[in-house]
C-alpha positions, 0 to 999 in steps of 0.5 A, spaced: 218 402 262 213 408 262 207 407 257 205 412 252 200 417 254 200 414 261 194 409 259 194 402 260 189 397 256 185 391 258 188 386 255 185 379 253 190 373 252 188 366 250 194 361 250 193 354 251 201 353 253 201 354 260 208 356 260 207 361 255 201 364 258 205 365 264 211 368 261 206 373 256 202 375 262 208 377 266 211 381 261 204 384 259 202 386 266 209 388 267 208 393 262 202 396 266 197 393 262 191 389 266 191 382 263 186 377 263 189 370 261 185 364 259 187 357 256 181 356 252 176 360 248 170 357 252 173 360 259 173 367 257 166 371 260 162 374 255 161 380 259 169 381 260 171 388 258 177 389 254 180 393 248 185 388 245 185 381 245 191 376 244 189 370 241 193 363 240 190 360 233 191 353 235 186 353 241 183 346 244 175 347 243 174 353 239 180 355 235 183 362 235 180 364 228 173 362 230 174 366 237 177 372 233 171 372 228 166 372 234 170 378 238 170 382 231 162 381 230 160 383 237 166 388 239 168 392 232 173 397 236 177 391 239 184 390 237 186 383 235 193 380 235 193 373 232 199 368 234 201 362 231 206 357 228 203 357 222 206 363 218 204 361 210 201 367 207 194 363 206 194 362 214 195 370 215 190 371 210 185 367 214 187 371 220 186 378 217 179 375 213 176 374 220 178 381 223 185 380 226 189 387 226 196 384 227 198 376 225 205 374 229 208 368 227 211 364 233 216 364 237 214 371 238 219 376 241 216 379 247 219 386 245 215 386 238 209 383 242 209 389 246 211 394 241 205 392 237 200 392 243 202 399 245 202 401 238 195 398 236 192 400 243 194 408 242 191 408 235 185 405 237 185 410 243 186 416 238 180 414 234 176 413 240 178 420 243 176 423 236 169 420 236 168 421 244 170 428 243 165 429 238 160 426 242 162 429 249 155 433 250 152 426 250 157 422 254 159 427 260 163 424 266 161 420 271 161 422 278 167 417 280 171 420 273 169 427 275 172 425 282 178 422 279 179 428 275 179 433 280 184 429 284 189 429 278 188 436 277 190 437 285 196 433 283 194 427 287 197 420 284 193 415 281 195 411 287 193 416 292 186 417 288 185 410 289 186 410 296 181 416 297 176 412 293 177 405 296 178 402 289 184 399 286 189 402 282 187 399 276 180 402 277 183 409 277 187 407 271 180 405 267 177 412 270 183 415 267 182 412 260 175 414 260 176 421 262 181 421 256 176 419 251 171 423 253 175 429 253 179 428 247 185 428 251 192 424 250 195 426 257 193 429 264 195 436 263 191 436 256 185 433 260 185 438 266 186 444 261 180 441 256 176 440 263 177 447 265 175 450 258 169 446 258 168 449 266 167 441 268 172 443 274 
C-alpha cells in the first residue's frame, strides 16, 4: 500500500501483550512506517524521537494514561492513540483529558488503526508544514537534506540516495520528511519546485 504523500512516520508502540505487539509491529512497519516497539513505559528511551505514539492503557508499572500525560507535557506536537478494552465514556474522557488524540477500543481492527495513524500523521504533517514554511529562513536545510533533495531532483530513488550516502533507507525517509516540512511541501515535485523558486537548488 502506498503512503499518502510518500511520507512515513516514526511510531512509538507500547503494548505489553507480546502477540499483539508483534502483530501490530508487523502491520505498521508493513505500511512503511518506522516503528519502535516496547512492552512497558519504563523501556522507552527519553531521547527517542517519534511523531505518533500508540499506547495500551493497561501497562505494567506506569500505565498508559500516565505515559500519555507525560508525553503530552514534553512533546506538544506528538499524536497520541490510546488502545484499551475499557470502552466506557468515563474511560474515554480520561484518555482525552490526558492529551490523547484518538481512543480506540480493543479489539482494534488493523485497517482502522492504520487509517487513524495515517490520518493523524498527515494532519500533524500539514500543521507542521505551515509552521515550518513560516519559519523557513530560520530553519534552512541541513547539508544532508540538501544532498537528498538534489538526488531526488535528479530522479534518484530513496534507495539509490541511501546507497550513495551510506545511510539506511529510513534515514533518507527522515530527511525527506524534514525537507517537506521545511519547504512547506506535500510531495517530491512540490519540494523540488519550492526549492528552485527559493534558489536552493
